MIZA-260627 format. One record per atom (N, C-alpha, C): y, x, z. Coordinates in steps of 0.05 Angstrom, whole numbers, plus 5000, padded with zeros to 4 digits. Example, Ala and Ser with C-alpha at 12.3 -4.5 7.8 and 13.67 -1.06 7.14 Angstrom:
<sites>
488652645156;491052465156;493452645156;495552575142;497952735143;500152585157;
</sites>
This chain:
<sites>
730783960401;730583790424;730583500415;728983340429;729083050423;730582910445;732382740437;733982590457;732582330464;732882240489;731581990497;732781760481;731081560476;731981320462;733781160480;735180960468;737080800483;735680650506;733380540502;732080380523;730980560545;729980800538;728980980559;731281090575;733581140563;735881240578;736981020596;736880770587;737680550604;735880520628;733280540624;731380520645;731780750665;732280990655;732781220672;735281180689;737281060678;739781000693;739280800715;737780590709;737080390729;735480510752;733480670745;731880810765;733580990783;735481130770;737281310785;738981140804;739980910795;741680740813;740080640836;737580560831;735880460853;735380680873;734680920863;734081150881;736581220897;738881220884;741381290897;741981080919;741580830912;742080610931;740280630955;737780700951;735880730973;736380980990;736981200976;737381450990;739981461006;742081350995;744781371007;745781111019;744080921023;744880671035;745880721064;747980581072;748880621100;746780521120;746480661141;744380591161;745080351178;747480241175;748280021192;746879761187;745779731163;744479481156;741679451169;741079221178;738379171190;736479111167;734279271165;732579241141;731478951138;730878811160;729778541157;731778351145;734378391151;736478221140;736678271110;736778531103;736978611074;734478511059;732178531071;729778431057;729878131054;730777991074;730977701072;732977621050;735177761048;737077701027;735877750999;734377960997;733078030972;731077810964;729577720984;727577510979;729077250971;731277190985;732776950978;733876960949;734777200941;735777240914;733577210894;731177310900;728977290882;728076990880;728276850902;727576560901;729476410883;732076470886;733976330869;733476390839;732976640833;732376710805;729876570795;727776570811;725276430804;725776130800;727276010818;727875730816;729375670790;731275840783;732775800758;730875820734;729176020733;727276050711;725375820708;724275720731;722475490730;723975240721;726375200732;727874960724;728574970694;729375200684;729975220656;727475170639;725275280648;722775230633;721974930633;722374800656;721774510657;723674350639;726174420639;728174280622;727374310592;726474550585;725674590557;722974450551;721274430571;718674300567;719074000564;720973880578;721573590576;722373520548;723973690535;724773650507;726173380502;727673290522;729173040520;731873090533;733873200519;736373270531;737773040545;737572800535;738872570548;737672520575;735072540578;733772500603;734672720623;734672970614;735473190632;738373150641;740173080623;742973040630;743172800649;741772590644;741772350662;740772430690;738672590691;737572670717;739672840732;740973020718;742973190731;745273020741;746172830725;748472660733;747772470756;745372370756;744572190779;744472360804;743272600803;743172770826;745972850835;747772910816;750472980824;751972740836;751472510825;752772270835;751972220865;749472270871;748672250899;750172450916;750472700906;751872900922;754872830924;756072700904;758872610906;759172390926;757172210928;757272010949;757072140977;755372350979;755172501004;757872621011;759272730991;761972840995;763872631005;763772390993;765472171002;764872101031;762372091038;761572031066;762672241085;762372501077;763472721093;766472691096;767772621075;770772601076;771572371096;770172151094;770871921111;770071971140;767772091145;766772121173;767672391185;768472581169;769272851178;766873001191;764472921183;762073051194;760273131170;759173371173;757473481152;754973311149;754273251125;751773101119;749373261128;749373521122;747273701131;747073721161;749373731175;749373751204;747973501216;748573271205;747373021214;744373031212;743273111188;740373121184;739073341200;740273571202;739073791217;738973721247;741073581257;741073491285;738773291290;738373101271;736272911274;733473051274;733273261259;730773411258;730373601281;732373631298;732273821320;732674111313;733874151290;734374421279;737274491279;738874401298;741774451298;742374751298;744174831281;745075111279;743075301266;740875201255;738875381243;739675501216;741575371203;742475471177;745375391173;746675511153;749575451149;749975161143;748075031129;748374751122;748374571147;747474671169;747474511193;749974541210;751874701202;754274741217;756374531211;758374511228;760474321223;762074401198;763574211188;765174261164;767474441171;768174611152;770474791155;773074641150;775174761159;777774631154;779674831141;781574731126;783574901113;786174751117;788074871131;790674761137;790474481148;788574441166;788274181179;786673981164;785774051140;784173871124;781173941125;779473751129;776673801130;775673841101;774174051097;773174121070;770274021067;769773841049;767073741044;765473951030;762773941034;760974131021;758473991011;758173741017;755973581008;753273721009;752073780986;749473900986;749474210984;751774330986;752074620983;752274751011;752075011011;752375161036;755275171046;757175181027;759975191035;761675041014;764074981021;765774811004;766374930976;766875190974;767375310949;764975280930;762675320940;760175300923;759975010913;760474810929;760374540920;762474480899;764874580904;767074540885;766374640857;765274880856;764575000830;762174860818;760374760834;758174600824;759274350810;761174220823;762373980812;763874050786;765174270785;766674350761;764674410738;762374520745;760374580724;759174320713;758974120729;757773860720;759873690706;762473750710;764573590699;764473550669;763873750652;763673700623;761473500616;759173530628;756973330624;757873050632;759073040655;759972790666;762072660648;763972820639;766172710622;764972600596;763272760583;762072670558;760372420562;758872410583;757172180588;758871940596;760971980611;762671750619;764071630595;764871800576;766171700552;764271540534;761671600536;759771460519;758571210532;759271170558;758170930572;759270680560;757570470560;758470210550;760570090568;760270150593;762170040613;764070270622;765470390604;767170620610;769170550632;770470320630;772570260650;771470220678;768970150681;767870110708;766370360717;763970390707;762170600716;763270880709;764070920684;764971190675;767471280690;769371110692;771871190706;771371230736;769571060748;768871090776;767571370781;765671440764;764371710767;766471930764;768271910745;770272120741;772072140765;773071920775;774871920798;773372030823;770871950827;769372040850;768972350848;768372450825;767872730821;770472890826;772672800814;775172940818;776072920847;775572700860;776172680889;774472880905;771972900898;770173080913;771173370909;771973440885;773073710880;775573750897;777373550897;779873570913;779273600943;777373450953;776773460982;775473720991;774573880972;773574150980;775974330987;778274270977;780674430981;780174720971;778774740949;778175000936;780175030913;782075200917;784175230897;783175330870;781375520870;780375630845;778875430828;777275260841;775875050826;777774840816;779674770833;781574560824;783274660800;783774920799;785175040776;783675030751;780975020752;779275010729;778974730717;779574520733;779174250724;780774180699;783374250697;784774180672;783674320647;782674570651;781474710628;778874570619;777374480638;774874340632;775474080618;777373930627;777973670615;779173690587;780573910582;781673950555;779474010536;
</sites>
């Protein structure tokens, strides 16, 4: 008898999982919602692949890091505005466009123990907090290399740490000391 190779047995396992998931899926789910979620997931994966390909095509890491940091700085300013006004940046723009309530980003900001949780450019506060934590190493390295470390670099660091704090996301705040070390 010949035994299947490792790759064919892996493929067979994946096919069995898909068949099992389709055959024994609970009937309570609305197919259009499940299909929309699958399309959204595929879009995110495609966006990641295209973005990664573009970053490699640019072949200038400093430019890519600078673009990421400028974009994140804009989102940190949005978080500051949300903190001061207690109104979602997305809610403001979706209301102006006449699309109030059409997506999660158009909803009011959430609260935790009486504190308004900023979310800036993300769908919810925890997502924004982890985005800020992921950008923190790039920001720290760039801030330390700035000629004007005491002004621009420290301002960016303080604004980012404040944005993470204003999300009131405990898990992301717990990761900050590890990132800084």
